[in-house]
N, C-alpha and C positions, 0 to 999 in steps of 0.2 A: 529810813524805810517805814512805810505804811502799814497801819495794823491790817489792813486787807491783803499788801502785799508778801507779810509775815504769813498770815494763814495760809496764802495761797504756796508759799513755800514748803511749809510745813506738810500742808496737804498732798504736794507734789512728793517729799520725801516719803511719805507714808506709804503712798501708792508704788513708788518705785521700791521701797523693803517688800512690800507684799507680794510683787511680780518675782524678786529676786528670791524669796523663801520660797514662793509657789515652784518656780523653775527648779530651785534646789531639791526639793522634795519630792519633784518629778524624775531630775537626774537619780536621785537616789533611789526611786522606786524600779528605775530601770536597771540601774546597776544590780537590784537586792533580786530583780526577776532574772536577771541574766546568770546572776550567782547561782538562784537555785533550780536553773535550767539546769539539768544533767545530760551531758552528752548522751548520744546513742550507744547502745552496747555495739561492741564489736559484732561486726558479720560474720557469717558462719559458710565453710563450706559442704558440698553436699554429704561429708564424711563426718559432721560435725564438729570439724577441729578451727578454730579462728581463720578465717578469710586476709590475709595479708595483703591482697591487693590493693595498691592505690600508688599515686606520686607522693614521696616524702620527702620533706627538707626540713629548716632549722626554724620555720614559721615565718621566714622574710629574707630578703637576699642576703648574700654576707657582708656584715656593717652595716645593716638596716635596722630600723626599730621593728624588735622583736625576734630577730635571730639570735636563737639558744645554742649552734653545733658546738661541738669542741670538748664539752664537757668540763668547764672552768670551774672550780673550787670556788664557794661562795668568799667576799672579800675580806680577809683576816682569817680565813683557814688556811691550817698547812695544807700545801699540795701533795697529793699523793707521788709515790715514786712513778717517774716518766720510765718509756722505754730504753732511754740510751743511759739512767742511772743503772742499769742492772746490766751493764756491759762488764764482760770479764777483763782484767787488765791487757789482753792482748787486743781485745776488740777496742779499748777504751784506745789504745795508742794507735792503731789503725785510723780509727776516726780523725784523729789529729793531723791526718795526713790529706785528707779529705776535704774539699769545700764545695761552693756552687757549681762549678765549672762540671763536679764529677755527679750529678744530679741526673741520674739515667730518663728522668722525666722529661731532661731537655732532646732527649733522642725520643719523643714520643712512647717510651715505657711507660706503663701504669705502675702505681705502687702495690707492695703485696697487703696492706692493710686499708690505711685512707689519711689524707692529708690531716682531715679534721676528725679524728678517732673515728670514724664511720667508716667500714670497710665496703658498704655499700655504694657510697658516693664516689671511692678510688679519690681522683684527685679534684673533684667538682665537689658541690654542694647540693646535689638533687640526687634522687634515684627513685626507681621504679621496681614494684613487686608485682610480677603476674602469678597466680596461685592456682594449681588445681591438687585433686586430693592425690596426687602421685609423683605431682612435680613443680618446685618454687623455682621460679627465673628470676634471679636479680640482675637488673638494668643499670647501667651507669651512663649517664651523658657525654662522658669523656673516653677518647681513645677507643672508641666501638667494644665498649666492656661489656662481657656478658657472666652469668655462672649459673648453670646448670646444677639444682641443687634435687635430687631424688630424693623421695620421702616413703618409699615403699620398701624400704627396711633391709634396703643392698648394702653391700660392705664397699668399701673403698677398691676399684678396678688395680690390677695388677699389671695391667698391661697398656697404659698411658705413660709416656713421657713426661717428665717435668713443665710447667708452665709456669708463668712470669704469676699467675693469679691462683696457682695450685688447683687442687680437684677436691670438688667437695658431694658430702652426701649429708642428709638430713634425717631425722629422726623426731617426733614429738614426745614430749615430758610435759603430760598435761595440757595445758594450753600453749605452752612455750615449745616454738620451732627450735631444735638443737641443732646446727649447723658446723660438721666438722670438716676442716680443710687442711690439707697438708699434699706434698709432691710438688713443692716450690723448685724453681729455677732460684739462683743466689745473683743474679744481674739487676735487681730492682732493690728500691730503697721501702721502708714502711711507709715513710711519708716523702712528701715533694717540698719546693721552695726553698732549696738549699740545706733544709734540716737534716742532717749527716744521719742517716738511721737504716745501713744496711744491715741483712740477714744472713743466715746460712740456707743451704737447701735441707737442712732439717728443721726448716720454720713449721710451725703445729697452730694452727688458730681453733679456736671454740667459741663460736657464738652463740646467743641465745635470745631470738626474737618473739616480745610478746606483745600484741596488740591490747591495750588498756581497754581502750574504746574505740568509737568509728573515727576518732582525729585524732587517737595519739598510740605511737608504735616505740616500746622502751627497746634498748640491743645491749645487751652486755657481752664482754669478751674477754678471754683470756687467751695469753700468748705465751708459746713457749720456744726455745731454742738454744738447744743444749751447747752447742757449738759458739754460741754468741754471750749469753745472757747466763747470770747467776742464777737464775732461777726464775718462774714464772711469772710473767707481767699482766696485771691484771688492769685493762682500758677505763676511762672514766666511763658511768653510763652516760647512754646517748639517749635524749626524747626527741622523739621528730614526731612532727605534726604534719596533717594532710592536707598537700598543698590544694590551691583553689584552681589546679590546671589538671588535665588527666593523662597528657604524654609528654614524655619529655622531647627537647630540642638537642638535638646531634651536633656536640663542638667537635670538630675535626681539628687534629695537629699535622702538622706536614713539617716532615726532616729538612726543608729547604729552608726554614727557618734556626731550626738548630745551630748552626756554626754561628750567626749573629749574636744568638742566645748565650751560646757559651761565652763568646768573646767579650760580649756585656758583665755575665759573672764573673770574668776572671779579671775584670779591672778593679784595682784598690778602691775601697770606699773611702770617702772623702768624710 
């Protein structure tokens, strides 16, 4: 290789290195600027309370990059107690006799809590909140589900029959919306997809919704069922993100499909 060629190669390598360093510095600066840019504060309702309005999801479609739903513990951490780990002995025995084919969602029934530990999502993975100073509406994309949560200080009703999603009332604890739900039927499960998780008509759920900033919603929940559980169950805290779309799509369920689904669920797994 000639001296001229060597000089050309060295010069080209130096230019390439400078370009690489400049690009890296630019990427670092952009990342730093993004990190320094704080999310906007949570919007407020006319009465001064946080406005929970928005479509909320796990940051992506289920299984997609960025999805964080379900509240899984960090790798290596001891998992917290699960709902079913708190079954009373008779409840644990009953669970052994149930399987996929008994899942009420195969008949288009909702879940009482949420398949991914988010009650707002029901069986799905996205939900919508419409908030006003006196009423908060919780919407799910699955099974035509909605929940009306009055926040005007009223108590639970005593003239409503039990329902599959229960009856809710709300109150504000500072900037946190506390939703108290009871008066359930006992013909649903807490979860779906074959995860046996029945409950009784004594089920009582208390949720706490806190909008951290314009893009983040935290939800905590405590579940009690004295007829089924040995004590209260605390669901993993959920951190939801504001979705890049402003309305839900309706995902319908047809009972015409149920026989085939039940038949499939009944087949032994290979």
